[in-house]
VEXLUMGU-32665 format. One record per residue (C-alpha): x, y, z. Coordinates in steps of 0.05 Angstrom, whole numbers, padded with zeros to 5 digits, always signed. Layout:
! residues N
XYZ;...
This chain:
! residues 684
+01650+02399+02204;+01718+02427+02172;+01730+02389+02107;+01809+02378+02097;+01843+02403+02032;+01875+02354+01992;+01930+02373+01955;+01924+02311+01915;+01859+02310+01887;+01845+02392+01877;+01871+02434+01829;+01910+02497+01836;+01858+02557+01844;+01799+02523+01848;+01761+02524+01914;+01713+02464+01923;+01681+02487+01992;+01614+02451+02018;+01564+02487+02045;+01542+02473+02121;+01479+02426+02130;+01413+02459+02139;+01400+02419+02203;+01468+02439+02243;+01467+02472+02312;+01483+02542+02312;+01531+02529+02367;+01567+02463+02332;+01576+02516+02268;+01606+02572+02311;+01654+02530+02339;+01668+02504+02266;+01677+02574+02239;+01720+02591+02291;+01768+02533+02283;+01770+02538+02207;+01789+02619+02216;+01842+02593+02272;+01869+02544+02210;+01873+02601+02160;+01911+02648+02209;+01961+02595+02208;+01977+02604+02136;+02012+02665+02161;+02074+02635+02180;+02082+02602+02110;+02120+02632+02057;+02077+02672+01998;+02118+02665+01936;+02059+02717+01902;+02001+02761+01933;+02037+02776+02003;+02002+02843+02013;+01939+02813+02002;+01944+02750+02040;+01974+02802+02099;+01911+02853+02090;+01864+02783+02087;+01895+02762+02153;+01888+02833+02193;+01806+02829+02167;+01799+02747+02195;+01834+02764+02256;+01801+02817+02274;+01728+02778+02258;+01753+02716+02303;+01758+02768+02361;+01683+02784+02353;+01662+02707+02336;+01705+02684+02399;+01665+02732+02441;+01594+02702+02412;+01623+02640+02438;+01637+02671+02505;+01579+02708+02515;+01520+02667+02487;+01516+02590+02508;+01455+02576+02453;+01461+02621+02400;+01395+02631+02357;+01376+02596+02300;+01378+02665+02264;+01457+02663+02266;+01466+02595+02222;+01459+02644+02147;+01512+02696+02171;+01555+02637+02203;+01546+02589+02139;+01562+02641+02085;+01627+02660+02132;+01643+02587+02139;+01639+02575+02064;+01683+02640+02045;+01738+02619+02102;+01739+02545+02069;+01752+02583+01997;+01802+02619+02031;+01840+02571+02061;+01842+02539+01992;+01865+02595+01966;+01925+02612+02012;+01945+02537+02009;+01953+02550+01930;+01992+02617+01949;+02044+02577+01999;+02043+02510+01954;+02114+02491+01940;+02129+02472+01864;+02070+02517+01843;+02104+02578+01851;+02124+02592+01775;+02048+02580+01760;+02017+02612+01821;+02062+02683+01795;+02035+02680+01724;+01966+02669+01762;+01980+02719+01809;+01918+02770+01770;+01875+02718+01782;+01895+02696+01852;+01878+02777+01871;+01814+02782+01841;+01800+02719+01885;+01818+02752+01947;+01779+02811+01930;+01710+02766+01916;+01727+02729+01974;+01736+02788+02020;+01679+02815+01998;+01637+02754+02005;+01655+02765+02088;+01617+02828+02084;+01563+02788+02049;+01559+02743+02100;+01562+02797+02161;+01513+02843+02124;+01462+02781+02147;+01486+02776+02206;+01430+02803+02267;+01481+02845+02305;+01429+02884+02341;+01408+02820+02377;+01464+02789+02398;+01498+02810+02469;+01561+02827+02464;+01609+02894+02472;+01597+02958+02436;+01672+02947+02420;+01656+02880+02385;+01596+02915+02353;+01636+02967+02333;+01693+02926+02306;+01637+02887+02257;+01615+02946+02231;+01682+02964+02219;+01697+02900+02184;+01639+02910+02142;+01665+02980+02117;+01734+02957+02100;+01723+02894+02068;+01663+02928+02020;+01717+02979+02002;+01779+02937+02001;+01813+02934+01934;+01867+02877+01921;+01909+02875+01861;+01977+02835+01847;+02039+02857+01888;+02086+02901+01839;+02139+02863+01856;+02092+02808+01829;+02082+02849+01762;+02158+02856+01751;+02171+02792+01756;+02117+02768+01712;+02138+02817+01658;+02221+02788+01666;+02189+02721+01654;+02157+02733+01597;+02205+02771+01566;+02262+02708+01573;+02208+02658+01547;+02213+02704+01492;+02283+02696+01491;+02277+02624+01490;+02232+02629+01425;+02282+02670+01386;+02335+02619+01405;+02369+02675+01449;+02405+02649+01513;+02376+02690+01576;+02413+02714+01623;+02430+02677+01684;+02417+02738+01737;+02352+02758+01710;+02329+02686+01710;+02360+02681+01784;+02328+02753+01803;+02262+02714+01783;+02276+02644+01824;+02293+02684+01881;+02230+02725+01884;+02189+02657+01882;+02241+02631+01933;+02271+02583+01884;+02337+02569+01916;+02356+02501+01905;+02350+02440+01856;+02298+02402+01886;+02252+02467+01893;+02264+02469+01819;+02244+02394+01816;+02184+02405+01852;+02161+02464+01795;+02181+02411+01740;+02144+02361+01770;+02080+02401+01783;+02083+02422+01716;+02082+02358+01682;+02026+02328+01721;+01987+02397+01705;+02000+02386+01629;+01981+02320+01630;+01911+02344+01664;+01913+02400+01610;+01925+02348+01555;+01874+02302+01569;+01817+02355+01572;+01843+02399+01511;+01796+02452+01531;+01844+02517+01533;+01907+02509+01484;+01940+02570+01518;+01940+02547+01584;+01971+02487+01557;+02027+02526+01511;+02027+02567+01571;+02049+02508+01618;+02091+02483+01566;+02132+02545+01562;+02146+02544+01641;+02158+02473+01641;+02221+02485+01589;+02243+02550+01632;+02239+02508+01692;+02282+02442+01671;+02320+02498+01636;+02341+02535+01717;+02347+02462+01741;+02403+02449+01696;+02440+02507+01681;+02433+02545+01744;+02436+02499+01791;+02509+02463+01796;+02492+02415+01854;+02434+02369+01867;+02420+02380+01945;+02364+02327+01948;+02390+02268+02001;+02415+02208+01954;+02372+02241+01894;+02432+02220+01844;+02433+02155+01868;+02359+02120+01863;+02307+02180+01853;+02262+02122+01891;+02295+02102+01945;+02236+02126+01993;+02184+02094+01963;+02190+02045+02018;+02170+02089+02074;+02116+02126+02031;+02077+02065+02027;+02092+02036+02094;+02021+02016+02123;+01984+02020+02061;+01956+01952+02044;+01922+01937+01978;+01852+01951+01998;+01868+02020+02009;+01887+02029+01933;+01818+02000+01912;+01765+02025+01871;+01700+02028+01920;+01663+02017+01860;+01694+01965+01819;+01739+01932+01883;+01804+01932+01841;+01868+01962+01849;+01859+02028+01811;+01897+02050+01742;+01881+02113+01732;+01853+02142+01797;+01810+02205+01791;+01780+02246+01850;+01707+02276+01847;+01688+02353+01879;+01666+02307+01941;+01736+02289+01947;+01734+02221+01936;+01770+02173+01895;+01746+02124+01840;+01784+02084+01778;+01758+02134+01721;+01733+02074+01682;+01682+02059+01739;+01663+02121+01752;+01652+02150+01685;+01608+02090+01674;+01564+02111+01738;+01569+02176+01714;+01541+02159+01638;+01487+02112+01671;+01449+02177+01690;+01481+02175+01766;+01494+02252+01789;+01510+02227+01853;+01577+02207+01905;+01574+02130+01895;+01606+02129+01968;+01564+02179+02000;+01508+02192+01962;+01512+02265+01959;+01494+02297+01903;+01555+02323+01860;+01564+02399+01852;+01599+02379+01773;+01622+02325+01737;+01700+02344+01731;+01747+02284+01752;+01817+02309+01776;+01865+02265+01765;+01893+02241+01829;+01977+02236+01811;+02001+02226+01881;+01951+02166+01887;+01964+02136+01816;+02044+02139+01832;+02033+02112+01900;+01994+02047+01862;+02052+02039+01811;+02099+02040+01871;+02066+01981+01902;+02042+01945+01846;+02124+01940+01828;+02147+01927+01899;+02089+01866+01899;+02093+01850+01838;+02021+01857+01810;+02003+01879+01750;+01959+01941+01739;+01909+01949+01675;+01936+02003+01634;+01901+02057+01629;+01860+02079+01569;+01887+02155+01560;+01970+02115+01559;+01969+02134+01485;+01951+02200+01494;+01998+02209+01554;+02058+02182+01506;+02031+02224+01437;+02033+02289+01487;+02106+02279+01498;+02122+02274+01426;+02121+02353+01425;+02147+02405+01471;+02077+02437+01479;+02102+02511+01461;+02158+02543+01421;+02187+02566+01478;+02196+02503+01514;+02222+02476+01453;+02271+02522+01447;+02296+02512+01521;+02300+02436+01519;+02342+02455+01457;+02394+02497+01488;+02393+02464+01554;+02415+02397+01504;+02474+02435+01476;+02498+02452+01547;+02488+02381+01573;+02531+02355+01523;+02582+02406+01529;+02588+02385+01607;+02596+02314+01587;+02655+02326+01539;+02693+02379+01573;+02667+02374+01642;+02697+02356+01716;+02678+02288+01730;+02631+02318+01778;+02595+02356+01726;+02599+02295+01679;+02558+02259+01733;+02509+02314+01744;+02500+02317+01668;+02479+02247+01660;+02429+02255+01714;+02401+02303+01689;+02394+02278+01624;+02376+02208+01663;+02312+02259+01690;+02294+02288+01624;+02292+02224+01592;+02243+02188+01631;+02178+02210+01604;+02187+02253+01553;+02195+02232+01472;+02209+02301+01460;+02270+02311+01505;+02293+02239+01488;+02291+02267+01411;+02321+02327+01428;+02384+02299+01465;+02396+02242+01414;+02399+02295+01359;+02450+02336+01400;+02495+02280+01413;+02498+02264+01480;+02491+02177+01463;+02577+02178+01450;+02600+02208+01515;+02545+02170+01555;+02570+02105+01524;+02646+02131+01541;+02621+02145+01615;+02604+02071+01625;+02676+02056+01643;+02674+02105+01696;+02704+02079+01753;+02649+02125+01799;+02593+02083+01814;+02551+02140+01809;+02575+02159+01740;+02558+02093+01718;+02495+02086+01738;+02465+02147+01713;+02497+02141+01653;+02473+02071+01641;+02404+02097+01666;+02407+02158+01615;+02413+02107+01560;+02363+02069+01580;+02314+02114+01570;+02347+02135+01504;+02346+02071+01467;+02265+02065+01475;+02276+02114+01416;+02273+02076+01353;+02334+02126+01320;+02377+02122+01388;+02370+02034+01384;+02424+02051+01311;+02463+02104+01355;+02479+02066+01405;+02495+02008+01363;+02538+02043+01307;+02583+02078+01370;+02595+01995+01388;+02555+02008+01445;+02535+01943+01456;+02603+01915+01485;+02601+01977+01532;+02532+01953+01554;+02549+01885+01569;+02607+01898+01605;+02565+01941+01654;+02513+01881+01656;+02578+01831+01678;+02611+01876+01708;+02570+01938+01735;+02600+01977+01792;+02528+01975+01821;+02474+01929+01820;+02423+01980+01798;+02472+01990+01736;+02471+01919+01716;+02395+01932+01724;+02399+01975+01673;+02437+01951+01625;+02401+01889+01623;+02326+01931+01609;+02370+01969+01549;+02387+01911+01525;+02317+01892+01517;+02298+01948+01475;+02353+01953+01431;+02333+01875+01423;+02268+01906+01395;+02312+01897+01323;+02325+01835+01287;+02393+01855+01270;+02409+01875+01349;+02383+01809+01367;+02432+01771+01323;+02489+01824+01345;+02471+01820+01423;+02467+01733+01413;+02531+01729+01385;+02571+01778+01445;+02598+01715+01486;+02583+01747+01550;+02514+01773+01539;+02471+01721+01553;+02503+01678+01602;+02506+01746+01646;+02431+01761+01637;+02429+01691+01666;+02468+01704+01720;+02434+01767+01739;+02370+01730+01742;+02408+01686+01793;+02436+01738+01841;+02397+01800+01829;+02338+01830+01861;+02271+01827+01836;+02281+01877+01783;+02341+01853+01763;+02309+01789+01754;+02250+01818+01716;+02298+01864+01666;+02340+01797+01658;+02286+01756+01631;+02241+01805+01591;+02317+01811+01557;+02331+01737+01539;+02252+01733+01520;+02261+01789+01467;+02320+01757+01442;+02293+01692+01432;+02247+01715+01378;+02312+01709+01338;+02322+01627+01327;+02400+01631+01326;+02392+01649+01407;+02353+01591+01425;+02409+01544+01441;+02457+01606+01472;+02397+01603+01526;+02391+01535+01532;+02465+01526+01536;+02480+01574+01589;+02422+01530+01637;+02366+01578+01637;+02316+01515+01646;+02339+01488+01705;+02343+01562+01730;+02279+01587+01713;+02244+01522+01738;+02269+01533+01807;+02243+01600+01801;+02178+01577+01791;+02181+01542+01855;+02214+01594+01906;+02178+01662+01887;+02112+01688+01891;+02112+01747+01861;+02054+01735+01792;+02099+01785+01748;+02171+01738+01755;+02131+01676+01745;+02096+01703+01685;+02161+01718+01654;+02196+01660+01665;+02133+01614+01635;+02135+01660+01580;+02213+01645+01564;+02204+01571+01581;+02138+01564+01533;+02183+01601+01472;+02234+01550+01489;+02192+01496+01496;+02172+01508+01417;+02232+01468+01395;+02245+01396+01410;+02309+01411+01451;+02279+01455+01493;+02218+01410+01507;+02267+01361+01517;+02300+01405+01574;+02249+01423+01612;+02213+01352+01615;+02279+01318+01646;+02264+01362+01699;+02207+01335+01719;+02166+01405+01704;+02095+01367+01684;+02074+01372+01762;+02098+01450+01773;+02062+01475+01713;+01994+01443+01723;+01999+01474+01802;+02009+01539+01765;+01956+01538+01715;+01905+01521+01778;+01939+01567+01817;+01965+01627+01788;+01910+01685+01793;+01949+01727+01726;+01907+01725+01667;+01984+01725+01623;+02015+01675+01667;+01953+01627+01654;+01965+01637+01581;+02033+01625+01569;+02033+01566+01624;+01974+01538+01574;+02021+01551+01515;+02080+01510+01556;+02033+01461+01567;+02014+01449+01492;+02090+01455+01467;+02107+01403+01516;+02054+01351+01484;+02067+01364+01410;+02143+01363+01424;+02144+01315+01484;+02106+01257+01452;+02054+01197+01485;+02087+01193+01550;+02080+01268+01559;+02003+01260+01537;+01998+01200+01583;+02022+01237+01648;+01981+01303+01632;+01916+01257+01627;+01928+01219+01692;+01926+01283+01729;+01857+01297+01757;+01861+01374+01763;+01886+01390+01694;+01824+01385+01656;+01785+01433+01700;+01837+01487+01693;+01836+01476+01614;+01758+01486+01614;+01760+01541+01656;+01797+01576+01612;+01757+01562+01547;+01710+01621+01585;+01761+01664+01621;+01822+01661+01581;+01840+01703+01523;+01821+01682+01455;+01894+01654+01438;+01893+01619+01511;+01820+01589+01498;+01860+01562+01431;+01903+01529+01468;+01873+01508+01518;+01821+01473+01462;+01881+01448+01430;+01908+01408+01502;+01835+01388+01515;+01823+01352+01441;+01899+01318+01446;+01875+01282+01525;+01801+01269+01486;+01838+01230+01436;+01886+01193+01485;+01832+01169+01525;+01790+01149+01467;+01857+01103+01437;+01882+01082+01509;+01802+01058+01526;+01793+01023+01451;+01862+00987+01455;+01877+01008+01390;+01955+01017+01373;+01957+01056+01299;+02028+01054+01262;+02026+01133+01275;+02046+01114+01351;+02109+01078+01320;+02136+01141+01284;+02123+01184+01345;+02181+01213+01396;+02184+01183+01464;+02224+01229+01521;+02224+01198+01591;+02187+01243+01641;+02209+01243+01711;
């Protein structure tokens, strides 16, 4: 009966309450109402960053009303149906009050609730007046309760009708101070740290992790608002607060309090995902793992594309429950989305990219507001100074802050590169402290995604330092980041040449595939794939022993992403004769045919078909003869004509033609001069 709130699927200061059904019994409704009131009162023990006085006044009224409701329950065994209207209105009000109290006590949303303290106060007043409305229709004269209880109800009605709820004076002062600091950011003026701390203390933000929660919440709200683009002023305010909180996180707090935060920000993902199966993450409509989960007003979550198709077809109900929708707003379920990404990364599952990806990327190219922009610029100067002149601990923290700031924001990357963070980060790669080296390498990885940064890294002789970490990194995570950085740097032809000419680069990537974890393997594979687009690196990859290593990997691993990446490298190597010969001498044909028939990855099948075609072209008649004898191959190839991509379909068609030609020639026993000139490779 009591609908539990869902912080991941509900926007701040929204109250998606559900009216009790008409057929509910008065006794059940009363019991649920008392439980819900008790749930509302449980928030009394929590920290209120804003609207403290309004919350206390609300608790007093709810506590008094509960006394009356409990007396009805204790004295009336079978409440009459006349009670239902009043109880239903009170139940609806209690639900909304619980949502409001949840918002006022929510970790991470304190700055946003502060600037919305007027709106929250108005909601308190509206809901308390709603209590009076619910009690107005209660048939008080017909209920058998004490005179004191009836007088208490009349008192509650009088007080709630007259009650005036305004923002706390302390909240109003904090809002005024915050707006003054945002104005200082806009003017390029450094704010007073004492004033900033006063605001943070008012909000109960005392640690780096508290501030980080604020940044994450604001980022999620900005993503939602950017996708809607309905309120530009709200988006600008969110962006300004984001800049303010990012500044506070780096400048005001000297240390990072989260356990192992500086070592691995995703170290607890396995605990989060414990007990979660793939079926739990599938859309109830498409029955596929969701890539962009959104929540309806009913609280149920679907993949965006599937539910939009449902709604656009004229349906106005929840697909899972059949309940009529109060509205068609789709709220991004960012918590579930993060869990899906962690689950897929940990299990080698490829997820279809969200259709909103390009818009999400474009939103991070700008700060979103002048205050946010100037705050990040000031912050960048602060971090550069710490990288150059700070103590060892300060340098490590600065590297970590840059790592966090540049993870998803293109604007932050650009700002930090412009401020000159790249050269000191490269110097820190030689640090003897494993945490400092890893954070610096991870920060450079994020910066290397920016086109301008690639040139800055190379100009500062960064390639040698990155390869050194790849080869001799103090932690496997640092080596993993180094491999990924080489992948991004290799997007430029000149860099592919320089990386290939470094005698340790490609052998180190091969070694990482041998000894590293799955993420290391993947980063090294994609880096090698990128380097192979320069023809001069082809022989280097072969000489480093890539072929036997990758074929063994295909035999031993089950992760689809690693299978796909290995096939991509092998297919590229097979485009040249020496690569095809190296693959065929390892007896790879049966393995490849088996992968084509069993793989569930569309991309993996495409690379497998490309590889088989290259082996047919460069391997000669003996290869075709072996493939022609395999009974399962033709069925797999024909399936790709209809199920594969257009490129895969063309290549599968080419192999089919080659096999048909072979069968025709062998059946007619014709030997042409062309056959005498073909290359033959012994296939074991």
